[in-house]
Structure formats: structure tokens, C-alpha cells
N, C-alpha and C positions, 0 to 999 in steps of 0.2 A: 499389493502393487503400489509402487511409488509413482505419483503423477508429478512430473516436472513442471515448474512454473513457466508459463509461456505468455499468457495474456490474462488481463483482468477485465471482466465484463460486469460492471455494476448493475444490479437488479434492484429497482426501487419502485415505490408506489407512484402512481400518476399524480397523487395529491401532495407529493413532496414539495416543500417550499422552494422557490427559485434560488435562494441563497444556498440551500443545501445541494441542489443540483450543480450549481457553479463550483462549490467546494469539491464535490465528488469528481467532477470533470477535470479539475485542476490536478487532483491527486492521480487519477487514472491516466492522464496524459504523461505523467512522469514515471509510471510503473512499467518500463520496458522490461523485456525478459532478463537482460543483464542485471538490472536493478532488483528484480524479484529474486534472482539467484543469490545476489549479495545479501539481501535481507534474510533469505533462508539459511545461508551459511552462518549468519550471526545467531540464529536460533539453534541450529543443530550443532555448529562448531563451538560456539562460545557459551551456549546454554542460557542465553539471555531471555528474559520474558518478552512477550509480544508488546507489552506496554513500553518497556525500555527501548526496544527496537523501533517501534512506531514513533515514539517521542523524539529519539535521536534523528530518525530519517526526516520527519516533518520539520524539525528545527533546521537540519542541514539544507533543506529546500526552501527555507524561509516561509514556511506555511504555518508555523506556530509563533 
């Protein structure tokens, strides 16, 4: 069964440093369903690695 991308809910340890929580929250806020579908298309349609897709996306959002 294929599960379509809809929402991202980060699960982390309570002891995660505040800077990491901030970074995760910034990324999570930008990952709307349309954005997730576009990232998925790059993986399945273009056959790109998750590293390339993530780097491109983070760079485009000025997070890298």
C-alpha cells in the first residue's frame, strides 16, 4: 500500500538541544503536503538520491 505524503510529525527525545528543536521546527513548518509531493516526485520521477533532494530543498529554502 502506498501512503501519500500529508503531514510530517517530528518525533524526538525530550533531551534534544534547543538549537536542534529550532532547526526541526523550521523545516517542519515548510513541509506542507504540496512540498512533500514535489520532493517525492524528485525521488520517484527523477530517481535522485535523498541526499541530493534534501540538499537542493534545504538550499532553496536558505536553510543551508
